C-alpha positions as CSV (number, residue, x, y, z in Angstrom):
1,X,-51.9,1.3,19.9
2,X,-49.6,0.4,23.3
3,X,-45.9,1.6,22.4
4,X,-43.0,-1.4,22.3
5,X,-41.3,-1.8,25.1
6,X,-38.0,-1.6,25.6
7,X,-37.3,-5.2,24.6
8,X,-38.9,-4.2,21.5
9,X,-37.1,-1.2,21.2
10,X,-33.7,-2.3,21.9
11,X,-34.2,-5.1,18.9
12,X,-35.6,-2.6,16.4
13,X,-32.4,-0.1,17.1
14,X,-30.0,-3.2,16.9
15,X,-32.0,-4.1,13.5
16,X,-31.6,-0.5,12.1
17,X,-28.0,-0.2,13.0
18,X,-26.9,-3.4,11.4
19,X,-28.9,-2.1,8.0
20,X,-27.3,0.9,8.3
21,X,-23.6,-0.9,8.5
22,X,-24.8,-3.3,5.8
23,X,-26.1,-0.3,3.4
24,X,-22.8,1.6,4.1
25,X,-20.8,-1.0,3.6
26,X,-22.7,-2.1,0.1
27,X,-22.6,1.7,-1.4
28,X,-19.4,1.9,-0.7
29,X,-17.6,-1.6,-2.3
30,X,-20.9,-3.7,-3.5
31,X,-22.9,-6.5,-2.4
32,X,-20.6,-9.3,-3.6
33,X,-17.3,-7.8,-2.1
34,X,-18.9,-6.9,1.5
35,X,-18.8,-10.2,3.7
36,X,-21.3,-11.0,6.7
37,X,-18.5,-10.7,9.0
38,X,-17.7,-6.8,7.5
39,X,-21.1,-5.9,8.3
40,X,-21.1,-7.0,12.2
41,X,-17.9,-5.8,13.1
42,X,-19.0,-2.2,11.6
43,X,-22.5,-2.8,13.4
44,X,-20.7,-4.1,16.6
45,X,-22.8,-7.1,16.8
46,X,-21.6,-10.7,16.8
47,X,-22.2,-12.7,13.8
48,X,-25.0,-15.0,15.4
49,X,-26.5,-11.8,16.7
50,X,-26.8,-10.5,13.1
51,X,-27.7,-14.3,11.4
52,X,-30.7,-13.6,14.4
53,X,-32.5,-10.7,12.7
54,X,-31.0,-11.4,9.1
55,X,-31.0,-15.3,8.1
56,X,-29.4,-14.5,4.9
57,X,-26.9,-11.7,3.6
58,X,-29.7,-10.7,1.0
59,X,-32.3,-10.2,3.6
60,X,-29.9,-7.6,4.7
61,X,-30.9,-5.2,1.8
62,X,-34.6,-6.9,1.3
63,X,-35.6,-6.9,4.7
64,X,-35.2,-3.3,4.9
65,X,-38.0,-2.6,2.7
66,X,-40.5,-5.5,2.5
67,X,-43.7,-6.1,4.7
68,X,-45.2,-9.2,5.2
69,X,-47.5,-7.3,7.5
70,X,-49.5,-5.5,4.4
71,X,-48.7,-7.5,1.4
72,X,-51.9,-7.6,-1.3
73,X,-53.6,-10.6,0.1
74,X,-54.2,-8.8,3.7
75,X,-54.9,-5.4,1.6
76,X,-57.6,-7.8,0.2
77,X,-58.7,-9.3,3.1
78,X,-59.1,-5.8,5.2
79,X,-60.6,-3.7,2.1
80,X,-63.6,-2.4,3.1
81,X,-67.1,-3.7,2.3
82,X,-68.6,-2.9,-1.1
83,X,-65.1,-2.6,-2.2
84,X,-63.3,-4.7,-4.9
85,X,-60.3,-6.4,-4.6
86,X,-58.7,-4.8,-7.6
87,X,-59.7,-0.9,-6.4
88,X,-58.5,-1.8,-2.8
89,X,-55.1,-3.0,-4.3
90,X,-55.6,0.0,-6.9
91,X,-56.0,2.6,-3.8
92,X,-52.8,0.7,-2.0
93,X,-50.9,1.2,-5.1
94,X,-52.0,5.1,-5.0
95,X,-51.3,5.5,-1.5
96,X,-47.9,4.4,-1.7
97,X,-46.9,6.5,-4.2
98,X,-48.1,9.3,-2.1
99,X,-45.9,8.4,0.1
100,X,-43.0,7.4,-1.9
101,X,-42.7,4.1,-0.3
102,X,-39.5,2.4,-1.9
103,X,-41.3,-0.6,-3.3
104,X,-43.6,1.7,-5.8
105,X,-40.2,2.7,-7.0
106,X,-41.4,6.4,-6.5
107,X,-38.1,7.0,-3.9
108,X,-35.3,9.1,-4.7
109,X,-34.1,9.1,-1.2
110,X,-30.4,8.1,-0.9
111,X,-31.1,4.4,0.7
112,X,-33.8,3.9,-1.9
113,X,-31.4,4.6,-4.8
114,X,-28.4,2.2,-3.4
115,X,-31.4,-0.4,-2.9
116,X,-31.9,-0.2,-6.3
117,X,-28.8,-0.2,-7.7
118,X,-28.5,-3.6,-5.5
119,X,-31.4,-5.0,-7.0
120,X,-30.7,-4.4,-10.8
121,X,-26.7,-5.0,-10.6
122,X,-27.1,-8.3,-8.3
123,X,-28.9,-12.2,-9.6
124,X,-28.7,-13.4,-6.1
125,X,-31.1,-10.2,-5.0
126,X,-33.4,-10.2,-8.0
127,X,-33.9,-14.0,-7.2
128,X,-34.8,-13.8,-3.5
129,X,-37.1,-11.3,-4.5
130,X,-38.4,-13.0,-6.9
131,X,-38.9,-16.2,-5.1
132,X,-40.4,-13.6,-2.2
133,X,-42.9,-11.8,-4.8
134,X,-44.2,-15.4,-5.7
135,X,-44.9,-16.6,-2.4
136,X,-46.5,-13.4,-2.0
137,X,-48.7,-13.8,-5.3
138,X,-49.8,-17.0,-4.2
139,X,-51.3,-15.4,-0.9
140,X,-53.1,-12.9,-3.2
141,X,-54.4,-16.0,-5.3
142,X,-55.9,-17.8,-2.2
143,X,-57.2,-14.9,-0.6
144,X,-59.1,-14.3,-4.0
145,X,-61.0,-17.2,-3.7
146,X,-61.2,-17.1,-0.2
147,X,-63.2,-13.7,0.2
148,X,-64.9,-13.9,-3.3
149,X,-62.8,-12.0,-5.8
150,X,-62.0,-14.9,-8.3
151,X,-64.4,-18.2,-8.2
152,X,-61.7,-20.4,-9.3
153,X,-58.7,-21.6,-8.5
154,X,-57.1,-20.8,-11.5
155,X,-58.5,-17.6,-12.1
156,X,-57.4,-16.3,-9.5
157,X,-53.9,-17.4,-10.1
158,X,-54.1,-15.8,-13.4
159,X,-56.0,-12.3,-11.7
160,X,-53.2,-12.4,-9.2
161,X,-50.2,-12.7,-11.4
162,X,-51.5,-9.8,-13.9
163,X,-51.9,-7.7,-10.3
164,X,-48.1,-8.5,-9.5
165,X,-47.1,-7.7,-13.2
166,X,-48.6,-4.5,-13.8
167,X,-47.4,-3.4,-9.7
168,X,-43.8,-5.2,-11.1
169,X,-43.9,-3.0,-14.1
170,X,-45.1,0.1,-13.1
171,X,-42.3,0.2,-9.7
172,X,-39.4,-0.8,-12.3
173,X,-40.5,2.1,-14.5
174,X,-40.4,5.0,-11.5
175,X,-37.2,3.4,-10.6
176,X,-35.5,3.4,-13.9
177,X,-37.0,7.3,-14.0
178,X,-35.2,8.1,-10.3
179,X,-31.9,6.6,-11.7
180,X,-31.9,8.3,-14.9
181,X,-31.6,11.9,-12.5
182,X,-35.5,13.1,-12.0
183,X,-37.3,13.7,-8.7
184,X,-39.9,11.9,-7.3
185,X,-42.2,15.1,-7.0
186,X,-41.7,15.5,-11.3
187,X,-42.2,11.5,-11.8
188,X,-45.2,11.6,-9.4
189,X,-48.5,12.6,-11.4
190,X,-47.5,10.6,-14.2
191,X,-47.1,8.0,-12.1
192,X,-50.6,8.5,-10.9
193,X,-52.0,8.4,-14.2
194,X,-50.4,5.5,-15.5
195,X,-51.0,3.1,-11.8
196,X,-55.3,4.7,-13.0
197,X,-54.7,3.6,-16.7
198,X,-53.0,0.2,-16.0
199,X,-55.7,-0.7,-13.5
200,X,-58.8,0.6,-16.0
201,X,-57.1,-1.3,-18.6
202,X,-57.0,-4.8,-16.2
203,X,-60.4,-4.0,-14.6
204,X,-62.1,-4.0,-18.4
205,X,-60.3,-7.0,-19.0
206,X,-61.9,-8.9,-15.9
207,X,-65.1,-7.1,-16.8
208,X,-65.5,-8.6,-20.7
209,X,-65.4,-5.6,-22.2
């Protein structure tokens, strides 16, 4: 894969500078007490420049961790031949646990802890994230239909909702454990076992056992 060009690297640095400034201010003062103008000043960019990278204040928090290029629909679409949709999604979640992906809840870094504190204490952030997840759920349902993971639209929607429900609950539980003071390393073995058990139950329910 080709290295990003100078323009792309500059854009990436600007984006990182803005998010770092935002997280520092949010950590010090809370989400609601920090204005976009405050963030732009701290990042030494103009307000229009900030909005060019982050259309909403909520995006300053969420877009640090959300990735549209690796959502569940893409995991299902790009899975290896002979691998079921559920197996591909199970393996993807296990890989993300292993690398301490923030959205699995199993990340005890300072930015991740700040992210989860902001998320669970700010209704507008949770609403924005919910909207994003519903959109990802819809895309997954469409992909399940398109690739034969579920033959009917209603069945695909139900399965997609179950998958997102499992991942949401597992991630929330992991984040709760982190907030209680435990380390990601301590939690990891149980997080893996809980993920395997949850997907085992879902696969059994789908097979009718």
